[in-house]
A tleap script that builds the chain and sets N, CA, C and O, in Angstrom:
source leaprc.protein.ff14SB
mol = sequence {
  NMET ALA PRO GLY GLY LEU ASN PHE VAL TRP
  HIE ASP SER SER MET THR ASP THR LEU PHE
  VAL SER SER LEU GLN GLN VAL LEU THR LEU
  PRO ILE PHE PRO PHE PRO TYR THR GLN CYS
  ALA ILE SER PRO ASP GLY GLU ALA PHE ALA
  ALA VAL CYS GLY GLU ASN ARG ARG GLY LEU
  CYS PHE ASN LYS LEU ARG GLU LYS ALA GLU
  ARG VAL LEU VAL PRO GLU SER ASP ALA GLY
  ALA ILE THR ARG PRO ILE PHE HIE PRO ASP
  GLY GLU ARG VAL ALA PHE VAL TYR THR GLU
  PHE ALA GLU GLY ALA THR PRO GLU ILE ARG
  MET VAL SER LEU ASN SER LEU GLU VAL ASN
  LYS ILE PRO ILE ASP ALA VAL ALA PRO THR
  HIE PRO ALA TRP VAL CARG
}
set mol.1.N position { 0.294 -12.348 -6.719 }
set mol.1.CA position { 0.684 -12.975 -7.965 }
set mol.1.C position { 0.131 -11.992 -9.265 }
set mol.1.O position { -0.960 -11.439 -9.397 }
set mol.2.N position { 1.385 -12.003 -10.212 }
set mol.2.CA position { 1.223 -11.101 -11.254 }
set mol.2.C position { 0.124 -11.686 -12.237 }
set mol.2.O position { -0.185 -12.875 -12.311 }
set mol.3.N position { -0.399 -10.671 -12.959 }
set mol.3.CA position { -1.735 -11.137 -13.753 }
set mol.3.C position { -1.297 -12.275 -14.624 }
set mol.3.O position { -2.218 -13.036 -14.921 }
set mol.4.N position { -0.111 -12.580 -15.109 }
set mol.4.CA position { 0.183 -13.435 -15.787 }
set mol.4.C position { 0.143 -14.950 -15.422 }
set mol.4.O position { -0.051 -15.898 -16.183 }
set mol.5.N position { 0.385 -14.956 -14.000 }
set mol.5.CA position { 0.374 -16.117 -13.109 }
set mol.5.C position { 1.408 -16.990 -13.169 }
set mol.5.O position { 1.281 -18.204 -13.009 }
set mol.6.N position { 2.863 -16.185 -13.489 }
set mol.6.CA position { 3.911 -16.815 -13.459 }
set mol.6.C position { 5.039 -16.351 -12.553 }
set mol.6.O position { 6.104 -16.960 -12.452 }
set mol.7.N position { 4.719 -15.162 -11.861 }
set mol.7.CA position { 5.630 -14.569 -10.761 }
set mol.7.C position { 4.869 -14.066 -9.778 }
set mol.7.O position { 3.659 -13.936 -9.967 }
set mol.8.N position { 5.392 -13.745 -8.704 }
set mol.8.CA position { 4.494 -13.386 -7.668 }
set mol.8.C position { 5.589 -12.910 -6.466 }
set mol.8.O position { 6.666 -13.471 -6.264 }
set mol.9.N position { 5.141 -11.910 -5.821 }
set mol.9.CA position { 5.864 -11.176 -4.754 }
set mol.9.C position { 5.498 -11.829 -3.672 }
set mol.9.O position { 4.494 -12.542 -3.675 }
set mol.10.N position { 6.345 -11.652 -2.499 }
set mol.10.CA position { 6.035 -12.060 -1.099 }
set mol.10.C position { 6.690 -11.415 -0.026 }
set mol.10.O position { 7.603 -10.646 -0.325 }
set mol.11.N position { 6.465 -11.544 0.914 }
set mol.11.CA position { 7.071 -10.841 2.266 }
set mol.11.C position { 7.007 -11.973 3.161 }
set mol.11.O position { 6.065 -12.762 3.233 }
set mol.12.N position { 8.031 -12.000 3.810 }
set mol.12.CA position { 7.964 -13.145 5.086 }
set mol.12.C position { 7.396 -12.826 6.482 }
set mol.12.O position { 7.627 -13.532 7.464 }
set mol.13.N position { 6.491 -11.499 6.505 }
set mol.13.CA position { 5.865 -11.101 7.610 }
set mol.13.C position { 6.963 -10.848 8.856 }
set mol.13.O position { 6.607 -10.658 10.019 }
set mol.14.N position { 8.158 -10.875 8.473 }
set mol.14.CA position { 8.786 -10.134 9.814 }
set mol.14.C position { 9.120 -8.742 9.453 }
set mol.14.O position { 8.931 -8.217 8.356 }
set mol.15.N position { 9.688 -8.156 10.609 }
set mol.15.CA position { 9.863 -6.833 10.691 }
set mol.15.C position { 11.157 -6.303 9.729 }
set mol.15.O position { 11.513 -5.125 9.728 }
set mol.16.N position { 11.847 -7.429 8.855 }
set mol.16.CA position { 12.783 -6.922 8.169 }
set mol.16.C position { 12.065 -6.347 6.652 }
set mol.16.O position { 11.020 -6.821 6.206 }
set mol.17.N position { 12.637 -5.540 6.163 }
set mol.17.CA position { 12.175 -4.540 5.257 }
set mol.17.C position { 12.289 -4.899 3.916 }
set mol.17.O position { 12.602 -3.973 3.168 }
set mol.18.N position { 12.119 -6.000 3.408 }
set mol.18.CA position { 12.508 -6.533 1.957 }
set mol.18.C position { 11.352 -7.228 1.346 }
set mol.18.O position { 10.831 -8.162 1.956 }
set mol.19.N position { 10.892 -6.836 0.148 }
set mol.19.CA position { 9.872 -7.537 -0.650 }
set mol.19.C position { 10.792 -8.559 -1.607 }
set mol.19.O position { 11.888 -8.203 -2.039 }
set mol.20.N position { 10.316 -9.632 -1.832 }
set mol.20.CA position { 10.793 -10.571 -2.524 }
set mol.20.C position { 10.001 -11.006 -3.808 }
set mol.20.O position { 8.773 -11.074 -3.755 }
set mol.21.N position { 10.648 -11.286 -4.899 }
set mol.21.CA position { 9.899 -11.957 -6.213 }
set mol.21.C position { 10.261 -13.231 -6.533 }
set mol.21.O position { 11.473 -13.414 -6.648 }
set mol.22.N position { 9.497 -14.214 -6.719 }
set mol.22.CA position { 10.020 -15.495 -6.941 }
set mol.22.C position { 8.959 -15.931 -8.134 }
set mol.22.O position { 7.886 -15.336 -8.244 }
set mol.23.N position { 9.391 -17.176 -9.156 }
set mol.23.CA position { 8.823 -17.593 -10.131 }
set mol.23.C position { 8.236 -18.794 -9.930 }
set mol.23.O position { 8.664 -19.544 -9.053 }
set mol.24.N position { 7.171 -19.133 -10.723 }
set mol.24.CA position { 6.880 -20.499 -10.642 }
set mol.24.C position { 7.387 -21.649 -11.648 }
set mol.24.O position { 7.234 -22.868 -11.559 }
set mol.25.N position { 8.107 -20.799 -12.739 }
set mol.25.CA position { 8.966 -21.724 -13.540 }
set mol.25.C position { 10.238 -22.115 -12.960 }
set mol.25.O position { 10.789 -23.196 -13.163 }
set mol.26.N position { 10.655 -21.214 -12.257 }
set mol.26.CA position { 12.005 -21.512 -11.711 }
set mol.26.C position { 12.381 -21.505 -10.096 }
set mol.26.O position { 11.592 -20.785 -9.484 }
set mol.27.N position { 13.204 -22.010 -9.397 }
set mol.27.CA position { 13.449 -21.803 -8.110 }
set mol.27.C position { 14.241 -20.216 -8.403 }
set mol.27.O position { 15.273 -20.166 -9.072 }
set mol.28.N position { 13.683 -19.125 -7.882 }
set mol.28.CA position { 14.161 -17.831 -7.892 }
set mol.28.C position { 13.626 -16.984 -6.604 }
set mol.28.O position { 12.427 -16.765 -6.436 }
set mol.29.N position { 14.434 -16.627 -5.898 }
set mol.29.CA position { 13.814 -15.450 -5.033 }
set mol.29.C position { 14.796 -14.362 -5.025 }
set mol.29.O position { 15.947 -14.694 -4.740 }
set mol.30.N position { 14.581 -13.203 -5.266 }
set mol.30.CA position { 15.239 -12.119 -5.487 }
set mol.30.C position { 14.671 -10.814 -4.507 }
set mol.30.O position { 13.488 -10.474 -4.486 }
set mol.31.N position { 15.456 -10.342 -3.927 }
set mol.31.CA position { 15.151 -9.117 -2.856 }
set mol.31.C position { 14.830 -8.209 -3.938 }
set mol.31.O position { 15.537 -8.384 -4.931 }
set mol.32.N position { 13.926 -7.249 -4.035 }
set mol.32.CA position { 13.394 -6.284 -5.242 }
set mol.32.C position { 13.725 -5.090 -4.735 }
set mol.32.O position { 14.619 -4.490 -5.333 }
set mol.33.N position { 13.078 -4.400 -3.458 }
set mol.33.CA position { 13.336 -3.087 -2.920 }
set mol.33.C position { 13.041 -3.170 -1.540 }
set mol.33.O position { 12.481 -4.170 -1.091 }
set mol.34.N position { 13.346 -2.267 -0.861 }
set mol.34.CA position { 13.193 -2.022 0.860 }
set mol.34.C position { 11.913 -2.136 0.882 }
set mol.34.O position { 11.399 -1.422 0.021 }
set mol.35.N position { 11.102 -2.782 1.553 }
set mol.35.CA position { 9.671 -3.044 1.715 }
set mol.35.C position { 9.090 -2.797 3.122 }
set mol.35.O position { 8.671 -3.802 3.696 }
set mol.36.N position { 8.992 -1.544 3.807 }
set mol.36.CA position { 8.497 -1.683 4.945 }
set mol.36.C position { 6.969 -1.809 5.483 }
set mol.36.O position { 6.395 -0.967 6.174 }
set mol.37.N position { 6.443 -3.015 5.031 }
set mol.37.CA position { 4.998 -3.310 5.100 }
set mol.37.C position { 5.172 -4.720 5.303 }
set mol.37.O position { 6.141 -5.458 5.125 }
set mol.38.N position { 3.783 -4.958 5.797 }
set mol.38.CA position { 3.429 -6.559 5.754 }
set mol.38.C position { 2.139 -6.485 5.216 }
set mol.38.O position { 1.522 -5.432 5.051 }
set mol.39.N position { 1.602 -7.968 4.854 }
set mol.39.CA position { 0.150 -8.177 4.277 }
set mol.39.C position { -0.135 -7.546 3.355 }
set mol.39.O position { -1.017 -6.688 3.314 }
set mol.40.N position { 0.660 -7.928 2.387 }
set mol.40.CA position { 0.679 -7.047 1.089 }
set mol.40.C position { -0.637 -7.453 0.104 }
set mol.40.O position { -0.810 -8.656 -0.095 }
set mol.41.N position { -1.311 -6.754 -0.347 }
set mol.41.CA position { -2.475 -7.088 -1.449 }
set mol.41.C position { -2.229 -6.441 -2.938 }
set mol.41.O position { -2.354 -5.225 -3.086 }
set mol.42.N position { -1.875 -7.293 -4.034 }
set mol.42.CA position { -1.856 -6.597 -5.042 }
set mol.42.C position { -3.074 -6.373 -5.841 }
set mol.42.O position { -3.994 -7.186 -5.938 }
set mol.43.N position { -3.014 -5.061 -6.485 }
set mol.43.CA position { -4.344 -4.687 -7.042 }
set mol.43.C position { -4.545 -5.743 -8.341 }
set mol.43.O position { -3.703 -6.545 -8.745 }
set mol.44.N position { -5.994 -5.500 -8.921 }
set mol.44.CA position { -6.440 -6.626 -9.911 }
set mol.44.C position { -5.633 -6.584 -11.232 }
set mol.44.O position { -5.343 -7.633 -11.807 }
set mol.45.N position { -5.259 -5.334 -11.729 }
set mol.45.CA position { -4.308 -5.093 -12.809 }
set mol.45.C position { -2.769 -5.198 -12.427 }
set mol.45.O position { -2.007 -4.676 -13.240 }
set mol.46.N position { -2.239 -5.755 -11.387 }
set mol.46.CA position { -1.116 -6.007 -11.011 }
set mol.46.C position { 0.196 -4.577 -11.144 }
set mol.46.O position { 1.410 -4.593 -11.343 }
set mol.47.N position { -0.721 -3.562 -10.936 }
set mol.47.CA position { -0.047 -2.258 -11.072 }
set mol.47.C position { 0.351 -1.556 -9.916 }
set mol.47.O position { 1.135 -0.609 -9.983 }
set mol.48.N position { -0.177 -1.989 -8.778 }
set mol.48.CA position { 0.009 -1.375 -7.322 }
set mol.48.C position { -0.199 -2.490 -6.264 }
set mol.48.O position { -0.508 -3.634 -6.599 }
set mol.49.N position { -0.031 -2.140 -5.064 }
set mol.49.CA position { -0.371 -2.795 -3.831 }
set mol.49.C position { -1.324 -2.119 -2.698 }
set mol.49.O position { -1.823 -1.033 -2.992 }
set mol.50.N position { -1.508 -2.480 -1.883 }
set mol.50.CA position { -2.156 -2.069 -0.540 }
set mol.50.C position { -1.389 -2.878 0.373 }
set mol.50.O position { -1.153 -4.070 0.172 }
set mol.51.N position { -0.944 -2.128 1.525 }
set mol.51.CA position { -0.220 -3.185 2.370 }
set mol.51.C position { -0.307 -2.582 4.013 }
set mol.51.O position { -0.385 -1.388 4.303 }
set mol.52.N position { -0.280 -3.496 4.790 }
set mol.52.CA position { -0.046 -2.944 6.311 }
set mol.52.C position { 1.385 -2.316 6.405 }
set mol.52.O position { 2.464 -2.829 6.108 }
set mol.53.N position { 1.064 -0.870 6.976 }
set mol.53.CA position { 2.231 -0.194 7.151 }
set mol.53.C position { 2.420 0.514 8.400 }
set mol.53.O position { 1.778 0.186 9.398 }
set mol.54.N position { 3.415 1.642 8.417 }
set mol.54.CA position { 3.638 2.278 9.656 }
set mol.54.C position { 4.794 1.789 10.560 }
set mol.54.O position { 5.219 0.642 10.419 }
set mol.55.N position { 5.354 2.695 11.556 }
set mol.55.CA position { 6.107 1.992 12.341 }
set mol.55.C position { 5.735 0.988 13.316 }
set mol.55.O position { 6.646 0.486 13.974 }
set mol.56.N position { 4.641 0.645 13.497 }
set mol.56.CA position { 4.153 -0.590 14.389 }
set mol.56.C position { 3.425 -1.378 13.557 }
set mol.56.O position { 2.877 -2.371 14.034 }
set mol.57.N position { 3.297 -1.079 12.201 }
set mol.57.CA position { 2.483 -1.858 11.315 }
set mol.57.C position { 0.982 -2.225 11.671 }
set mol.57.O position { 0.472 -3.337 11.808 }
set mol.58.N position { 0.434 -0.977 11.779 }
set mol.58.CA position { -0.908 -0.774 12.310 }
set mol.58.C position { -1.908 -0.034 11.267 }
set mol.58.O position { -3.135 -0.124 11.289 }
set mol.59.N position { -1.103 0.741 10.317 }
set mol.59.CA position { -1.872 1.374 9.252 }
set mol.59.C position { -2.069 0.504 7.947 }
set mol.59.O position { -1.849 -0.706 7.878 }
set mol.60.N position { -2.586 1.436 6.772 }
set mol.60.CA position { -2.605 1.115 5.659 }
set mol.60.C position { -2.227 1.854 4.379 }
set mol.60.O position { -2.746 2.909 4.015 }
set mol.61.N position { -1.276 1.191 3.739 }
set mol.61.CA position { -0.730 2.231 2.719 }
set mol.61.C position { -0.924 1.727 1.297 }
set mol.61.O position { -1.063 0.520 1.101 }
set mol.62.N position { -0.939 2.602 0.298 }
set mol.62.CA position { -0.942 2.214 -0.939 }
set mol.62.C position { 0.185 2.553 -1.895 }
set mol.62.O position { 0.818 3.567 -1.601 }
set mol.63.N position { 0.564 1.882 -3.008 }
set mol.63.CA position { 1.681 2.357 -3.791 }
set mol.63.C position { 1.634 1.757 -5.023 }
set mol.63.O position { 1.537 0.539 -5.173 }
set mol.64.N position { 1.704 2.620 -5.980 }
set mol.64.CA position { 1.913 2.268 -7.535 }
set mol.64.C position { 3.337 1.636 -7.680 }
set mol.64.O position { 4.337 2.189 -7.223 }
set mol.65.N position { 3.370 0.265 -8.444 }
set mol.65.CA position { 4.831 -0.163 -8.446 }
set mol.65.C position { 5.838 0.803 -9.353 }
set mol.65.O position { 7.008 1.044 -9.058 }
set mol.66.N position { 5.309 1.179 -10.228 }
set mol.66.CA position { 6.228 1.818 -11.121 }
set mol.66.C position { 6.609 3.106 -10.444 }
set mol.66.O position { 7.765 3.496 -10.609 }
set mol.67.N position { 5.758 3.842 -9.679 }
set mol.67.CA position { 6.275 5.051 -9.126 }
set mol.67.C position { 6.837 4.950 -7.817 }
set mol.67.O position { 7.699 5.782 -7.534 }
set mol.68.N position { 6.554 4.186 -7.053 }
set mol.68.CA position { 7.058 3.582 -5.690 }
set mol.68.C position { 6.766 4.936 -4.814 }
set mol.68.O position { 7.501 5.210 -3.865 }
set mol.69.N position { 5.844 5.631 -5.114 }
set mol.69.CA position { 5.042 6.490 -4.249 }
set mol.69.C position { 4.077 6.194 -3.430 }
set mol.69.O position { 2.969 5.922 -3.892 }
set mol.70.N position { 4.333 6.188 -1.920 }
set mol.70.CA position { 3.359 5.702 -1.102 }
set mol.70.C position { 2.307 6.736 -0.557 }
set mol.70.O position { 2.677 7.839 -0.153 }
set mol.71.N position { 1.107 6.390 -0.555 }
set mol.71.CA position { 0.206 7.043 -0.007 }
set mol.71.C position { -0.616 6.360 1.050 }
set mol.71.O position { -1.297 5.368 0.788 }
set mol.72.N position { -0.545 6.913 2.281 }
set mol.72.CA position { -1.363 6.374 3.329 }
set mol.72.C position { -2.982 6.511 3.166 }
set mol.72.O position { -3.670 7.528 3.084 }
set mol.73.N position { -3.309 5.290 3.148 }
set mol.73.CA position { -4.744 5.505 3.284 }
set mol.73.C position { -5.601 5.368 4.468 }
set mol.73.O position { -6.726 5.867 4.433 }
set mol.74.N position { -5.111 4.624 5.714 }
set mol.74.CA position { -5.292 4.777 6.812 }
set mol.74.C position { -4.335 4.938 7.545 }
set mol.74.O position { -3.411 4.125 7.537 }
set mol.75.N position { -4.335 6.068 8.382 }
set mol.75.CA position { -3.053 6.006 9.299 }
set mol.75.C position { -2.832 5.199 10.449 }
set mol.75.O position { -3.808 4.758 11.055 }
set mol.76.N position { -2.003 5.021 10.721 }
set mol.76.CA position { -1.643 4.120 12.188 }
set mol.76.C position { -2.484 4.602 13.252 }
set mol.76.O position { -2.805 5.784 13.131 }
set mol.77.N position { -2.922 3.999 14.256 }
set mol.77.CA position { -3.436 4.413 15.330 }
set mol.77.C position { -3.411 3.644 16.622 }
set mol.77.O position { -3.647 2.440 16.724 }
set mol.78.N position { -3.128 4.393 17.508 }
set mol.78.CA position { -2.993 3.596 19.032 }
set mol.78.C position { -4.209 2.804 19.510 }
set mol.78.O position { -4.120 1.884 20.323 }
set mol.79.N position { -5.497 3.273 18.883 }
set mol.79.CA position { -6.560 2.532 19.192 }
set mol.79.C position { -6.896 1.323 18.651 }
set mol.79.O position { -7.803 0.673 19.169 }
set mol.80.N position { -6.137 0.795 17.405 }
set mol.80.CA position { -6.318 -0.471 16.931 }
set mol.80.C position { -5.238 -0.805 15.744 }
set mol.80.O position { -4.259 -0.131 15.422 }
set mol.81.N position { -5.672 -1.964 15.222 }
set mol.81.CA position { -4.647 -2.311 13.851 }
set mol.81.C position { -5.589 -2.818 12.852 }
set mol.81.O position { -6.729 -3.266 12.980 }
set mol.82.N position { -4.727 -2.613 11.669 }
set mol.82.CA position { -5.561 -3.079 10.633 }
set mol.82.C position { -4.603 -4.466 10.171 }
set mol.82.O position { -3.378 -4.527 10.282 }
set mol.83.N position { -5.489 -5.533 9.634 }
set mol.83.CA position { -4.997 -6.508 8.852 }
set mol.83.C position { -5.446 -7.303 7.821 }
set mol.83.O position { -6.657 -7.090 7.768 }
set mol.84.N position { -5.148 -8.088 6.987 }
set mol.84.CA position { -5.539 -8.638 6.052 }
set mol.84.C position { -6.292 -7.928 4.746 }
set mol.84.O position { -7.380 -8.305 4.312 }
set mol.85.N position { -5.504 -6.823 4.199 }
set mol.85.CA position { -6.158 -5.911 3.214 }
set mol.85.C position { -6.404 -6.802 1.753 }
set mol.85.O position { -5.633 -7.674 1.354 }
set mol.86.N position { -7.198 -6.528 1.316 }
set mol.86.CA position { -7.578 -7.131 -0.024 }
set mol.86.C position { -8.519 -6.219 -0.872 }
set mol.86.O position { -9.563 -5.716 -0.457 }
set mol.87.N position { -7.828 -6.040 -2.515 }
set mol.87.CA position { -8.596 -5.243 -3.261 }
set mol.87.C position { -9.986 -5.562 -3.734 }
set mol.87.O position { -10.304 -6.736 -3.926 }
set mol.88.N position { -10.789 -4.621 -3.923 }
set mol.88.CA position { -12.314 -4.941 -4.379 }
set mol.88.C position { -11.597 -5.096 -6.026 }
set mol.88.O position { -10.623 -4.493 -6.476 }
set mol.89.N position { -12.506 -6.164 -6.721 }
set mol.89.CA position { -12.061 -6.320 -8.120 }
set mol.89.C position { -12.103 -5.007 -8.992 }
set mol.89.O position { -11.355 -4.819 -9.952 }
set mol.90.N position { -12.868 -4.297 -8.639 }
set mol.90.CA position { -12.613 -2.760 -9.552 }
set mol.90.C position { -11.456 -2.104 -9.332 }
set mol.90.O position { -11.239 -1.128 -10.050 }
set mol.91.N position { -10.426 -2.487 -8.276 }
set mol.91.CA position { -9.277 -1.626 -8.132 }
set mol.91.C position { -9.413 -0.491 -7.433 }
set mol.91.O position { -8.415 0.229 -7.404 }
set mol.92.N position { -10.538 -0.065 -6.762 }
set mol.92.CA position { -10.807 1.461 -6.526 }
set mol.92.C position { -11.154 1.271 -4.825 }
set mol.92.O position { -11.295 2.292 -4.154 }
set mol.93.N position { -11.263 0.097 -4.266 }
set mol.93.CA position { -11.357 0.004 -2.790 }
set mol.93.C position { -10.680 -1.100 -2.384 }
set mol.93.O position { -10.470 -2.042 -3.149 }
set mol.94.N position { -10.286 -1.074 -1.151 }
set mol.94.CA position { -9.411 -2.105 -0.256 }
set mol.94.C position { -10.492 -2.425 1.064 }
set mol.94.O position { -10.984 -1.532 1.754 }
set mol.95.N position { -10.690 -3.578 1.211 }
set mol.95.CA position { -11.059 -4.138 2.444 }
set mol.95.C position { -10.276 -4.470 3.371 }
set mol.95.O position { -9.159 -4.806 2.977 }
set mol.96.N position { -10.484 -4.508 4.681 }
set mol.96.CA position { -9.488 -4.871 5.552 }
set mol.96.C position { -10.152 -5.231 6.670 }
set mol.96.O position { -11.355 -4.973 6.710 }
set mol.97.N position { -9.482 -5.938 7.874 }
set mol.97.CA position { -10.093 -6.083 9.270 }
set mol.97.C position { -9.227 -5.079 9.999 }
set mol.97.O position { -8.032 -4.822 9.856 }
set mol.98.N position { -10.263 -4.505 10.933 }
set mol.98.CA position { -9.962 -3.588 11.705 }
set mol.98.C position { -10.153 -4.038 13.110 }
set mol.98.O position { -11.327 -4.322 13.345 }
set mol.99.N position { -9.222 -4.205 14.251 }
set mol.99.CA position { -9.480 -4.697 15.588 }
set mol.99.C position { -8.900 -3.568 16.562 }
set mol.99.O position { -7.771 -3.078 16.589 }
set mol.100.N position { -9.967 -3.322 17.314 }
set mol.100.CA position { -9.661 -2.300 18.189 }
set mol.100.C position { -8.735 -2.850 19.485 }
set mol.100.O position { -8.732 -4.076 19.592 }
set mol.101.N position { -8.001 -2.154 20.419 }
set mol.101.CA position { -7.294 -2.948 21.142 }
set mol.101.C position { -8.078 -2.997 22.604 }
set mol.101.O position { -7.712 -3.620 23.601 }
set mol.102.N position { -9.270 -2.157 22.454 }
set mol.102.CA position { -10.297 -2.286 23.755 }
set mol.102.C position { -10.568 -3.486 24.214 }
set mol.102.O position { -10.898 -4.379 23.433 }
set mol.103.N position { -10.484 -3.669 25.396 }
set mol.103.CA position { -11.135 -5.098 26.076 }
set mol.103.C position { -12.594 -5.238 25.618 }
set mol.103.O position { -13.406 -4.317 25.533 }
set mol.104.N position { -12.766 -6.323 25.383 }
set mol.104.CA position { -13.870 -6.882 24.453 }
set mol.104.C position { -14.664 -6.518 23.199 }
set mol.104.O position { -15.801 -6.915 22.944 }
set mol.105.N position { -13.871 -5.666 22.411 }
set mol.105.CA position { -14.007 -5.253 21.019 }
set mol.105.C position { -13.569 -6.338 20.192 }
set mol.105.O position { -12.479 -6.903 20.272 }
set mol.106.N position { -14.586 -6.609 19.318 }
set mol.106.CA position { -14.413 -7.613 18.255 }
set mol.106.C position { -13.775 -6.939 16.835 }
set mol.106.O position { -13.733 -5.718 16.683 }
set mol.107.N position { -13.405 -7.660 16.068 }
set mol.107.CA position { -12.717 -7.334 14.841 }
set mol.107.C position { -13.925 -6.973 13.746 }
set mol.107.O position { -15.002 -7.560 13.646 }
set mol.108.N position { -13.481 -5.930 13.013 }
set mol.108.CA position { -14.483 -5.588 11.773 }
set mol.108.C position { -13.985 -5.570 10.688 }
set mol.108.O position { -12.792 -5.404 10.432 }
set mol.109.N position { -15.065 -5.781 9.782 }
set mol.109.CA position { -14.430 -5.661 8.284 }
set mol.109.C position { -14.735 -4.287 7.817 }
set mol.109.O position { -15.913 -3.976 7.993 }
set mol.110.N position { -13.983 -3.379 7.264 }
set mol.110.CA position { -14.079 -2.155 6.793 }
set mol.110.C position { -13.476 -1.968 5.706 }
set mol.110.O position { -12.653 -2.802 5.327 }
set mol.111.N position { -13.754 -0.818 4.952 }
set mol.111.CA position { -13.385 -0.766 3.316 }
set mol.111.C position { -13.105 0.995 3.298 }
set mol.111.O position { -13.667 1.879 3.944 }
set mol.112.N position { -12.155 1.057 2.421 }
set mol.112.CA position { -11.458 2.271 2.061 }
set mol.112.C position { -11.586 2.595 0.711 }
set mol.112.O position { -11.257 1.699 -0.065 }
set mol.113.N position { -11.924 3.502 0.294 }
set mol.113.CA position { -12.121 4.146 -1.247 }
set mol.113.C position { -10.609 4.780 -1.456 }
set mol.113.O position { -10.042 5.402 -0.559 }
set mol.114.N position { -10.140 4.587 -2.511 }
set mol.114.CA position { -8.548 5.020 -2.809 }
set mol.114.C position { -8.873 6.577 -3.198 }
set mol.114.O position { -8.117 7.517 -2.953 }
set mol.115.N position { -10.047 6.661 -3.801 }
set mol.115.CA position { -10.216 8.177 -4.224 }
set mol.115.C position { -10.519 8.946 -3.301 }
set mol.115.O position { -9.786 9.923 -3.145 }
set mol.116.N position { -11.531 8.792 -2.514 }
set mol.116.CA position { -11.939 9.660 -1.453 }
set mol.116.C position { -11.157 9.435 0.110 }
set mol.116.O position { -11.138 10.290 0.995 }
set mol.117.N position { -10.706 8.451 0.170 }
set mol.117.CA position { -10.180 7.877 1.591 }
set mol.117.C position { -11.283 7.918 2.554 }
set mol.117.O position { -11.021 8.192 3.726 }
set mol.118.N position { -12.370 7.701 2.227 }
set mol.118.CA position { -13.485 7.651 2.920 }
set mol.118.C position { -13.623 6.113 3.485 }
set mol.118.O position { -13.718 5.172 2.696 }
set mol.119.N position { -13.627 5.917 4.989 }
set mol.119.CA position { -13.575 4.423 5.534 }
set mol.119.C position { -15.005 4.255 6.045 }
set mol.119.O position { -15.581 5.035 6.804 }
set mol.120.N position { -15.624 2.841 5.389 }
set mol.120.CA position { -16.821 2.474 5.902 }
set mol.120.C position { -16.693 1.170 6.666 }
set mol.120.O position { -15.874 0.344 6.263 }
set mol.121.N position { -17.441 0.914 7.748 }
set mol.121.CA position { -17.509 -0.255 8.450 }
set mol.121.C position { -18.542 -1.218 7.546 }
set mol.121.O position { -19.692 -0.833 7.337 }
set mol.122.N position { -18.071 -2.446 7.046 }
set mol.122.CA position { -19.058 -3.287 6.423 }
set mol.122.C position { -20.135 -4.044 7.478 }
set mol.122.O position { -19.692 -4.669 8.441 }
set mol.123.N position { -21.397 -3.955 7.256 }
set mol.123.CA position { -22.055 -4.459 8.410 }
set mol.123.C position { -22.487 -6.137 8.020 }
set mol.123.O position { -23.285 -6.597 7.203 }
set mol.124.N position { -21.703 -6.682 8.859 }
set mol.124.CA position { -21.804 -8.303 8.916 }
set mol.124.C position { -22.353 -8.863 10.100 }
set mol.124.O position { -22.191 -8.075 11.032 }
set mol.125.N position { -23.005 -10.025 10.485 }
set mol.125.CA position { -23.117 -10.586 11.685 }
set mol.125.C position { -21.997 -11.629 12.026 }
set mol.125.O position { -22.343 -12.803 11.890 }
set mol.126.N position { -20.910 -11.435 12.380 }
set mol.126.CA position { -19.831 -12.494 12.780 }
set mol.126.C position { -19.224 -11.933 14.189 }
set mol.126.O position { -19.188 -10.734 14.463 }
set mol.127.N position { -18.844 -12.775 14.878 }
set mol.127.CA position { -18.146 -12.404 16.339 }
set mol.127.C position { -16.701 -12.263 15.896 }
set mol.127.O position { -15.976 -11.547 16.587 }
set mol.128.N position { -16.189 -12.873 14.805 }
set mol.128.CA position { -14.605 -12.384 14.826 }
set mol.128.C position { -14.269 -12.575 13.412 }
set mol.128.O position { -13.671 -13.562 12.983 }
set mol.129.N position { -14.635 -11.694 12.785 }
set mol.129.CA position { -14.320 -11.813 11.099 }
set mol.129.C position { -12.902 -11.647 10.831 }
set mol.129.O position { -12.236 -10.861 11.504 }
set mol.130.N position { -12.301 -12.467 9.713 }
set mol.130.CA position { -11.084 -12.541 9.343 }
set mol.130.C position { -11.074 -13.086 8.069 }
set mol.130.O position { -11.913 -13.893 7.668 }
set mol.131.N position { -9.876 -12.540 7.244 }
set mol.131.CA position { -9.621 -13.079 5.981 }
set mol.131.C position { -10.628 -12.797 4.937 }
set mol.131.O position { -11.165 -13.732 4.344 }
set mol.132.N position { -10.943 -11.459 4.655 }
set mol.132.CA position { -12.060 -11.013 3.816 }
set mol.132.C position { -11.734 -11.503 2.240 }
set mol.132.O position { -10.583 -11.696 1.849 }
set mol.133.N position { -12.783 -11.654 1.498 }
set mol.133.CA position { -12.438 -11.947 0.137 }
set mol.133.C position { -13.627 -11.492 -0.608 }
set mol.133.O position { -14.772 -11.533 -0.156 }
set mol.134.N position { -13.294 -11.056 -1.775 }
set mol.134.CA position { -14.432 -10.650 -2.720 }
set mol.134.C position { -14.841 -11.630 -3.408 }
set mol.134.O position { -14.043 -12.443 -3.873 }
set mol.135.N position { -16.197 -11.726 -3.597 }
set mol.135.CA position { -16.658 -12.733 -4.687 }
set mol.135.C position { -17.389 -12.087 -5.646 }
set mol.135.O position { -18.295 -11.348 -5.262 }
set mol.136.N position { -17.144 -12.238 -7.019 }
set mol.136.CA position { -17.608 -11.803 -7.996 }
set mol.136.C position { -19.099 -12.434 -8.446 }
set mol.136.O position { -19.659 -12.029 -9.465 }
savepdb mol mol.pdb
quit
């Protein structure tokens, strides 16, 4: 959702690589550019996004909308997958769910800094966390 609250972008979570923009004021759906991502999170200022990326959609990328220059925050891995990215309100960190493919592994909430690219596990007491959200 754009900061003004009238326009929003969306992706249909398929492997087709198109991002769409729609408006709350009218029925409008426009493909705006090739978008090889899924599960997109818009930054608090509306100027960038973080999204699941990579050939197998298991990594995490960052993109400033005006520059359209991708930066990989967490590369794809054969060991696990990233889902549900969400920006911290400060716009400098992104939380996400990481799930290892190993038998018996449980999902974890992790966070990556846009500046240092340091990834930290957030210690929580949950069996299968999903859909993280920041509370102010």
